[in-house]
C-alpha positions in Angstrom: -1.9 -24.9 20.9 -5.7 -24.8 20.6 -6.8 -23.1 17.3 -10.3 -22.0 16.4 -10.6 -22.1 12.6 -13.5 -20.1 11.1 -14.0 -20.8 7.4 -17.2 -21.2 5.4 -15.7 -23.1 2.4 -15.7 -26.8 3.4 -12.7 -27.8 1.3 -10.6 -24.9 2.5 -11.6 -25.6 6.1 -10.7 -29.3 5.7 -7.3 -28.5 4.1 -6.3 -26.0 6.8 -7.6 -28.2 9.6 -5.5 -31.1 8.4 -2.4 -28.9 8.1 -2.8 -27.6 11.6 -3.5 -31.0 13.1 -0.5 -32.4 11.3 1.6 -29.8 13.0 0.3 -31.0 16.4 -2.4 -28.3 17.0 -5.8 -29.0 18.6 -8.3 -27.6 16.1 -12.0 -26.6 16.6 -13.6 -25.7 13.2 -16.7 -23.7 12.7 -18.4 -22.2 9.6 -19.3 -18.7 10.7 -18.5 -15.9 13.2 -21.6 -16.4 15.3 -20.6 -20.0 16.1 -17.0 -18.8 16.7 -18.3 -16.5 19.5 -20.1 -19.4 21.1 -17.0 -21.5 21.1 -14.8 -18.7 22.5 -17.3 -18.2 25.3 -17.2 -21.9 26.2 -13.6 -23.0 25.6 -10.1 -21.8 26.1 -8.7 -20.8 22.7 -5.1 -19.8 22.0 -5.4 -18.6 18.4 -8.3 -17.8 16.1 -7.8 -18.2 12.4 -10.6 -16.6 10.5 -11.6 -15.9 6.9 -12.7 -12.3 6.1 -15.7 -13.1 3.9 -18.3 -15.3 5.6 -22.0 -15.5 5.9 -23.8 -14.6 9.1 -24.1 -11.5 11.2 -20.4 -10.5 11.0 -17.4 -10.9 8.7 -13.9 -12.0 9.8 -12.8 -8.4 10.5 -15.7 -7.6 12.7 -15.1 -11.0 14.5 -11.5 -10.2 14.9 -12.3 -6.8 16.5 -14.8 -8.5 18.8 -12.3 -11.1 19.9 -9.6 -8.5 20.6 -12.1 -6.6 22.8 -13.7 -9.5 24.7 -10.8 -12.0 24.8 -7.6 -9.9 24.6 -5.1 -12.8 25.1 -6.4 -14.7 22.1 -4.0 -14.4 19.1 -5.7 -13.5 15.8 -4.9 -14.5 12.3 -7.1 -13.1 9.5 -7.0 -14.6 6.0 -8.5 -13.9 2.6 -8.0 -14.7 -1.0 -10.1 -11.7 -2.2 -9.3 -8.8 0.1 -6.2 -7.6 1.7 -7.2 -5.5 4.7 -5.8 -2.1 5.4 -3.5 -1.9 8.4 -6.2 0.0 10.4 -8.8 -2.6 9.7 -6.9 -5.3 11.6 -7.0 -5.3 15.4 -3.8 -4.6 17.3 -1.4 -7.5 17.1 -3.4 -9.4 14.5 -1.7 -11.1 11.5 -2.9 -11.5 7.9 -2.2 -14.3 5.5 -3.4 -14.7 1.9 -5.3 -17.6 0.5 -4.7 -20.1 -0.9 -2.8 -20.7 2.4 0.6 -22.4 2.0 1.6 -24.6 4.9 4.7 -22.7 5.8 2.9 -19.4 6.0 0.0 -20.9 7.9 2.2 -22.5 10.5 4.4 -19.4 10.8 1.4 -17.2 11.3 -0.2 -19.5 13.9 3.0 -20.1 15.8 4.8 -16.8 15.5 4.0 -15.6 19.0 
């Protein structure tokens, strides 16, 4: 499965990236939502895993809504250690996981479909 990881904290990005790769996923990692949109426009992505709080023109929730609208088949997992979004803040069929991300929860969320 091809996963787009959007995380602005380098250590967290590296940890999650290694967990996903260790489970056999192909991972593309970026540091903000603007770059994520560029990757989505250029590559076939199965799942996007995005932090909520990020620098740039949009946060992870805005990114998730844009992905659902423009690329409906892409599965969405939103994560945060600071904010738990309300149900109506998540796009339809999106999942939420809390940080710090535990390997089992991460792999369950990415592979649940």
